[in-house]
C-alpha positions as a LaTeX table, in Angstrom:
\begin{tabular}{lrrr}
\hline
Residue & $x$ (\AA) & $y$ (\AA) & $z$ (\AA) \\
\hline
Met1 & $-73.29$ & $-37.54$ & 26.16 \\
Gly2 & $-72.01$ & $-35.25$ & 23.41 \\
Arg3 & $-69.72$ & $-32.28$ & 23.85 \\
Gly4 & $-71.61$ & $-28.89$ & 24.04 \\
Arg5 & $-70.86$ & $-25.92$ & 22.04 \\
Val6 & $-68.63$ & $-23.65$ & 23.67 \\
Gln7 & $-69.80$ & $-19.89$ & 23.45 \\
Leu8 & $-66.99$ & $-17.60$ & 21.77 \\
Lys9 & $-66.38$ & $-15.15$ & 24.53 \\
Arg10 & $-63.61$ & $-14.05$ & 26.87 \\
Ile11 & $-63.01$ & $-16.41$ & 29.91 \\
Glu12 & $-63.31$ & $-14.66$ & 33.12 \\
Asn13 & $-61.22$ & $-17.35$ & 34.92 \\
Lys14 & $-57.88$ & $-16.62$ & 34.69 \\
Ile15 & $-56.74$ & $-19.92$ & 35.02 \\
Asn16 & $-59.18$ & $-21.44$ & 32.29 \\
Arg17 & $-58.37$ & $-19.01$ & 30.03 \\
Gln18 & $-54.35$ & $-20.09$ & 30.51 \\
Val19 & $-55.40$ & $-23.61$ & 29.92 \\
Thr20 & $-57.35$ & $-22.57$ & 27.11 \\
Phe21 & $-54.90$ & $-20.70$ & 25.21 \\
Ser22 & $-52.12$ & $-23.01$ & 25.90 \\
Lys23 & $-54.45$ & $-26.29$ & 24.39 \\
Arg24 & $-55.80$ & $-23.94$ & 21.45 \\
Arg25 & $-52.29$ & $-22.63$ & 20.73 \\
Ser26 & $-50.65$ & $-26.07$ & 20.31 \\
Gly27 & $-53.35$ & $-27.25$ & 18.12 \\
Leu28 & $-53.25$ & $-23.95$ & 16.15 \\
Leu29 & $-49.56$ & $-24.66$ & 15.79 \\
Lys30 & $-49.98$ & $-28.43$ & 15.20 \\
Lys31 & $-52.47$ & $-27.62$ & 12.47 \\
Ala32 & $-50.16$ & $-25.05$ & 10.61 \\
His33 & $-47.64$ & $-27.41$ & 10.41 \\
Glu34 & $-49.84$ & $-29.91$ & 8.84 \\
Ile35 & $-51.17$ & $-27.75$ & 5.91 \\
Ser36 & $-47.77$ & $-26.75$ & 5.60 \\
Ile37 & $-46.60$ & $-30.12$ & 5.01 \\
Leu38 & $-49.99$ & $-31.44$ & 3.38 \\
Cys39 & $-50.38$ & $-28.52$ & 0.69 \\
Asp40 & $-46.87$ & $-27.39$ & 0.25 \\
Ala41 & $-47.76$ & $-24.14$ & 1.62 \\
Asp42 & $-46.05$ & $-21.50$ & 3.16 \\
Val43 & $-47.06$ & $-20.75$ & 6.68 \\
Gly44 & $-46.44$ & $-17.83$ & 9.07 \\
Leu45 & $-48.05$ & $-17.97$ & 12.20 \\
Ile46 & $-47.48$ & $-15.31$ & 15.02 \\
Val47 & $-49.34$ & $-15.69$ & 18.50 \\
Phe48 & $-48.48$ & $-13.21$ & 21.20 \\
Ser49 & $-50.09$ & $-14.42$ & 24.72 \\
Thr50 & $-51.48$ & $-11.81$ & 27.19 \\
Arg51 & $-48.44$ & $-11.39$ & 29.08 \\
Gly52 & $-46.52$ & $-10.17$ & 25.73 \\
Lys53 & $-44.29$ & $-13.74$ & 25.39 \\
Leu54 & $-44.28$ & $-14.83$ & 21.84 \\
Phe55 & $-45.22$ & $-18.05$ & 19.97 \\
Glu56 & $-44.48$ & $-18.33$ & 16.30 \\
Tyr57 & $-44.19$ & $-21.00$ & 13.47 \\
Ala58 & $-42.94$ & $-20.71$ & 9.96 \\
Thr59 & $-42.16$ & $-22.89$ & 6.85 \\
Asp60 & $-38.48$ & $-24.10$ & 7.01 \\
Ser61 & $-37.98$ & $-21.98$ & 10.05 \\
Cys62 & $-37.73$ & $-18.80$ & 7.90 \\
Met63 & $-39.90$ & $-16.39$ & 9.26 \\
Glu64 & $-38.01$ & $-13.19$ & 7.92 \\
Arg65 & $-38.47$ & $-14.70$ & 4.10 \\
Ile66 & $-42.24$ & $-15.17$ & 4.76 \\
Leu67 & $-42.55$ & $-11.63$ & 6.27 \\
Glu68 & $-40.60$ & $-10.35$ & 3.18 \\
Arg69 & $-43.15$ & $-11.75$ & 0.66 \\
Tyr70 & $-45.88$ & $-10.55$ & 2.85 \\
Glu71 & $-44.47$ & $-6.89$ & 2.89 \\
Arg72 & $-44.21$ & $-7.83$ & $-1.13$ \\
Cys73 & $-47.43$ & $-8.66$ & $-1.49$ \\
Ser74 & $-49.10$ & $-6.24$ & 0.51 \\
Tyr75 & $-47.12$ & $-3.20$ & $-0.83$ \\
Ala76 & $-48.34$ & $-4.23$ & $-4.37$ \\
Glu77 & $-52.17$ & $-4.24$ & $-3.25$ \\
Arg78 & $-51.49$ & $-0.77$ & $-1.51$ \\
Gln79 & $-50.14$ & 0.63 & $-4.95$ \\
Leu80 & $-52.82$ & $-0.85$ & $-6.45$ \\
Lys81 & $-55.78$ & 0.45 & $-4.45$ \\
Glu82 & $-53.71$ & 3.69 & $-3.98$ \\
Pro83 & $-54.54$ & 4.14 & $-0.27$ \\
Asp84 & $-54.67$ & 7.58 & 1.48 \\
Phe85 & $-51.57$ & 7.88 & 3.38 \\
Glu86 & $-53.19$ & 11.27 & 5.15 \\
Ser87 & $-55.68$ & 8.92 & 7.04 \\
Pro88 & $-54.44$ & 8.06 & 10.81 \\
Val89 & $-55.73$ & 4.74 & 10.07 \\
Ser90 & $-53.07$ & 4.39 & 7.49 \\
Trp91 & $-50.39$ & 5.55 & 9.88 \\
Thr92 & $-51.51$ & 3.36 & 12.14 \\
Leu93 & $-51.31$ & 0.29 & 10.04 \\
Glu94 & $-48.17$ & 1.37 & 8.75 \\
His95 & $-46.55$ & 1.87 & 12.12 \\
Ala96 & $-47.93$ & $-1.40$ & 13.40 \\
Lys97 & $-46.03$ & $-2.99$ & 10.61 \\
Leu98 & $-43.07$ & $-1.90$ & 10.62 \\
Lys99 & $-43.04$ & $-2.09$ & 14.90 \\
Gly100 & $-43.43$ & $-5.70$ & 14.12 \\
Arg101 & $-40.83$ & $-5.87$ & 11.52 \\
Val102 & $-38.32$ & $-4.70$ & 14.18 \\
Glu103 & $-39.08$ & $-6.64$ & 16.64 \\
Val104 & $-38.39$ & $-9.72$ & 14.57 \\
Leu105 & $-34.79$ & $-8.14$ & 13.49 \\
Gln106 & $-34.16$ & $-7.36$ & 16.98 \\
Arg107 & $-35.15$ & $-11.03$ & 18.26 \\
Asn108 & $-33.43$ & $-12.64$ & 15.24 \\
Gln109 & $-30.30$ & $-10.37$ & 15.96 \\
Arg110 & $-30.03$ & $-11.77$ & 19.91 \\
His111 & $-30.85$ & $-14.92$ & 18.65 \\
Tyr112 & $-27.54$ & $-14.64$ & 16.45 \\
Met113 & $-25.87$ & $-13.44$ & 19.46 \\
Gly114 & $-26.69$ & $-16.43$ & 21.53 \\
Glu115 & $-29.14$ & $-14.93$ & 23.43 \\
Asp116 & $-32.83$ & $-16.14$ & 24.15 \\
Leu117 & $-32.40$ & $-19.38$ & 22.80 \\
Asp118 & $-34.82$ & $-21.07$ & 25.42 \\
Ser119 & $-37.85$ & $-20.70$ & 23.55 \\
Leu120 & $-36.38$ & $-22.26$ & 20.12 \\
Ser121 & $-37.15$ & $-25.60$ & 19.29 \\
Met122 & $-34.74$ & $-28.23$ & 18.17 \\
Lys123 & $-34.98$ & $-27.60$ & 14.65 \\
Glu124 & $-35.21$ & $-24.18$ & 14.96 \\
Leu125 & $-31.62$ & $-23.94$ & 16.52 \\
Gln126 & $-30.52$ & $-26.50$ & 13.77 \\
Asn127 & $-31.78$ & $-23.75$ & 11.38 \\
Leu128 & $-29.90$ & $-21.21$ & 13.21 \\
Glu129 & $-26.71$ & $-23.17$ & 13.52 \\
His130 & $-26.95$ & $-23.25$ & 9.69 \\
Gln131 & $-27.19$ & $-19.90$ & 8.75 \\
Leu132 & $-24.39$ & $-19.23$ & 11.40 \\
Asp133 & $-22.23$ & $-21.90$ & 9.59 \\
Val134 & $-23.14$ & $-20.26$ & 6.06 \\
Ser135 & $-22.66$ & $-16.44$ & 7.13 \\
Leu136 & $-19.11$ & $-17.77$ & 8.89 \\
Lys137 & $-18.01$ & $-19.23$ & 5.40 \\
His138 & $-18.96$ & $-15.94$ & 3.60 \\
Ile139 & $-17.12$ & $-14.40$ & 6.40 \\
Arg140 & $-13.72$ & $-16.13$ & 5.90 \\
Thr141 & $-14.01$ & $-16.56$ & 2.09 \\
Arg142 & $-14.10$ & $-12.60$ & 1.87 \\
Lys143 & $-11.30$ & $-12.45$ & 4.82 \\
Asn144 & $-8.87$ & $-14.70$ & 2.83 \\
Gln145 & $-9.77$ & $-12.63$ & $-0.36$ \\
Leu146 & $-9.00$ & $-9.49$ & 0.99 \\
Met147 & $-5.88$ & $-11.28$ & 2.46 \\
Asn148 & $-4.57$ & $-12.74$ & $-0.78$ \\
Glu149 & $-4.79$ & $-9.01$ & $-2.48$ \\
Ser150 & $-2.68$ & $-7.77$ & 0.26 \\
Ile151 & $-0.18$ & $-10.35$ & $-0.39$ \\
Leu152 & $-0.11$ & $-9.49$ & $-3.92$ \\
Glu153 & $-0.32$ & $-5.46$ & $-3.01$ \\
Leu154 & 2.73 & $-6.09$ & $-1.13$ \\
Gln155 & 4.66 & $-8.28$ & $-3.57$ \\
Lys156 & 4.14 & $-5.50$ & $-6.08$ \\
Lys157 & 5.24 & $-2.80$ & $-3.99$ \\
Asp158 & 8.24 & $-5.10$ & $-3.11$ \\
Lys159 & 9.32 & $-5.71$ & $-6.60$ \\
Ala160 & 9.21 & $-2.05$ & $-7.24$ \\
Leu161 & 11.60 & $-1.48$ & $-4.53$ \\
Gln162 & 13.95 & $-4.11$ & $-6.04$ \\
Glu163 & 14.00 & $-2.45$ & $-9.16$ \\
Gln164 & 14.65 & 1.21 & $-7.59$ \\
Asn165 & 17.67 & $-0.28$ & $-5.87$ \\
Asn166 & 18.88 & $-2.09$ & $-9.17$ \\
Ile167 & 18.54 & 1.44 & $-10.88$ \\
Leu168 & 20.09 & 3.36 & $-7.86$ \\
Ala169 & 23.31 & 0.70 & $-7.70$ \\
Lys170 & 23.87 & 0.90 & $-11.46$ \\
Lys171 & 24.22 & 5.22 & $-11.12$ \\
Ile172 & 26.47 & 4.58 & $-8.12$ \\
Lys173 & 28.96 & 2.38 & $-10.38$ \\
Glu174 & 28.51 & 4.46 & $-13.15$ \\
Arg175 & 29.39 & 7.58 & $-11.12$ \\
Glu176 & 32.23 & 5.97 & $-9.10$ \\
Lys177 & 33.76 & 5.12 & $-12.77$ \\
Glu178 & 33.39 & 8.23 & $-13.60$ \\
Met179 & 35.32 & 9.96 & $-10.77$ \\
Ala180 & 37.91 & 7.09 & $-10.72$ \\
Ala181 & 38.69 & 8.25 & $-14.56$ \\
Ser182 & 38.55 & 11.87 & $-13.32$ \\
Ala183 & 41.19 & 11.02 & $-10.62$ \\
Ala184 & 43.42 & 9.40 & $-12.81$ \\
Ala185 & 43.21 & 12.45 & $-15.80$ \\
Ala186 & 43.97 & 15.02 & $-12.65$ \\
Thr187 & 47.01 & 12.71 & $-11.61$ \\
Ala188 & 48.32 & 12.36 & $-15.21$ \\
Ala189 & 48.06 & 16.33 & $-15.66$ \\
Thr190 & 49.57 & 17.00 & $-12.28$ \\
Thr191 & 52.58 & 14.45 & $-13.12$ \\
Ala192 & 52.83 & 15.99 & $-16.77$ \\
Ala193 & 52.93 & 19.65 & $-14.97$ \\
Met194 & 55.83 & 18.59 & $-12.29$ \\
Glu195 & 57.70 & 17.29 & $-15.07$ \\
Gln196 & 57.42 & 20.26 & $-17.45$ \\
Gln197 & 58.40 & 22.21 & $-14.53$ \\
Gln198 & 61.36 & 19.99 & $-13.42$ \\
Asn199 & 62.69 & 20.24 & $-17.20$ \\
His200 & 62.46 & 23.88 & $-16.98$ \\
Asp201 & 64.51 & 24.36 & $-13.86$ \\
Leu202 & 66.89 & 22.25 & $-15.40$ \\
Asn203 & 67.40 & 24.58 & $-18.45$ \\
Ser204 & 67.18 & 27.73 & $-16.15$ \\
Ser205 & 70.19 & 26.36 & $-14.26$ \\
Gly206 & 72.21 & 25.32 & $-17.66$ \\
Phe207 & 71.54 & 28.96 & $-18.96$ \\
Gly208 & 73.20 & 30.85 & $-15.66$ \\
Leu209 & 76.14 & 28.17 & $-15.54$ \\
Ser210 & 77.16 & 29.15 & $-19.05$ \\
Gln211 & 76.64 & 33.03 & $-18.13$ \\
His212 & 79.53 & 32.93 & $-15.39$ \\
Met213 & 82.33 & 31.44 & $-17.99$ \\
Gly214 & 85.12 & 34.24 & $-17.97$ \\
Thr215 & 85.75 & 33.56 & $-21.80$ \\
Leu216 & 84.09 & 32.88 & $-25.08$ \\
Asn217 & 85.39 & 30.76 & $-27.82$ \\
Val218 & 84.47 & 32.34 & $-31.15$ \\
Arg219 & 85.86 & 30.73 & $-34.65$ \\
Asn220 & 89.78 & 29.76 & $-34.42$ \\
Glu221 & 91.17 & 33.17 & $-33.05$ \\
Ile222 & 92.82 & 33.88 & $-29.78$ \\
Tyr223 & 91.75 & 36.30 & $-27.17$ \\
Pro224 & 93.82 & 37.65 & $-24.25$ \\
Ile225 & 91.86 & 37.40 & $-20.60$ \\
Glu226 & 92.39 & 40.36 & $-19.39$ \\
Gly227 & 93.09 & 40.90 & $-15.33$ \\
Glu228 & 91.65 & 42.94 & $-12.61$ \\
Asn229 & 92.89 & 46.16 & $-13.57$ \\
Gly230 & 92.31 & 45.78 & $-17.62$ \\
Glu231 & 96.03 & 44.15 & $-18.02$ \\
Ala232 & 96.47 & 41.22 & $-20.20$ \\
Thr233 & 97.52 & 38.42 & $-18.22$ \\
Ala234 & 100.78 & 37.01 & $-19.80$ \\
Gly235 & 100.38 & 33.38 & $-20.93$ \\
Ala236 & 96.60 & 33.16 & $-20.33$ \\
Thr237 & 95.17 & 33.08 & $-23.82$ \\
Leu238 & 92.53 & 30.95 & $-25.08$ \\
His239 & 91.54 & 29.28 & $-28.56$ \\
Lys240 & 88.04 & 30.56 & $-29.93$ \\
Asn241 & 87.21 & 26.54 & $-30.40$ \\
Gln242 & 88.17 & 25.85 & $-26.66$ \\
Phe243 & 85.15 & 26.61 & $-25.67$ \\
Ser244 & 81.86 & 26.21 & $-27.40$ \\
Asn245 & 78.53 & 28.37 & $-26.31$ \\
Pro246 & 75.37 & 27.46 & $-28.12$ \\
Ile247 & 73.46 & 30.25 & $-26.75$ \\
Ile248 & 75.43 & 33.09 & $-28.38$ \\
Pro249 & 73.42 & 33.67 & $-31.77$ \\
Ser250 & 75.60 & 33.88 & $-35.00$ \\
Trp251 & 75.12 & 37.49 & $-35.73$ \\
Met252 & 77.28 & 38.06 & $-32.58$ \\
Leu253 & 80.15 & 36.40 & $-33.87$ \\
His254 & 80.19 & 38.14 & $-36.94$ \\
His255 & 80.21 & 41.34 & $-35.04$ \\
Ile256 & 83.20 & 40.27 & $-32.98$ \\
Asp257 & 84.86 & 38.84 & $-35.77$ \\
Gly258 & 84.44 & 42.36 & $-37.14$ \\
\hline
\end{tabular}
């Protein structure tokens, strides 16, 4: 006997409904896979069970790319039709689309965190691993780039500090030379002043001794030496050339001669 035609209505028996859902779901996923391979088409299939469990199929396991493509196409169609966003129906559809996209993003985020992986097939897990490897590669490349930039910046700062240290050391050496020259000049000036003072003291002492001499020798005449009472001492005469005093000027000598 041939198979009878099935009426398209809700199956009341819960068990039969679950069995039919499982069979038809597997057949639908199989047909989607076949059409994607035979016709080289991008296929995205999303199925939710009565319990809210998600079943999906996407070409190359890239549901995000298919959804983004769908959003672009639907957005272009909406722009051409210029729908009325003030109507409740438009807002309801937009809310449903955004909600579905948020759920997809949250599920992918959980997958990237290593959570809820039981529902993924072997191929989906391999694709997820490949995406993580690519992301990790990009992260490491960026990290190495930042590290190299930091190293170059530190090297530039180190070079600038070395140049500043060299300049300061040169200035310190020049300052030390100037201080040494100033100290030598001050020492020489002090020594010269001390020698001049000593010569002055010697000249002063010589002039004092010449003033204490009892007689003066003026030209070739003989003068008596007076005693304490103003009397001439017998036999105490001096010749003018016996002593010489270079300090007395010549006019005084002429006055004495007169």
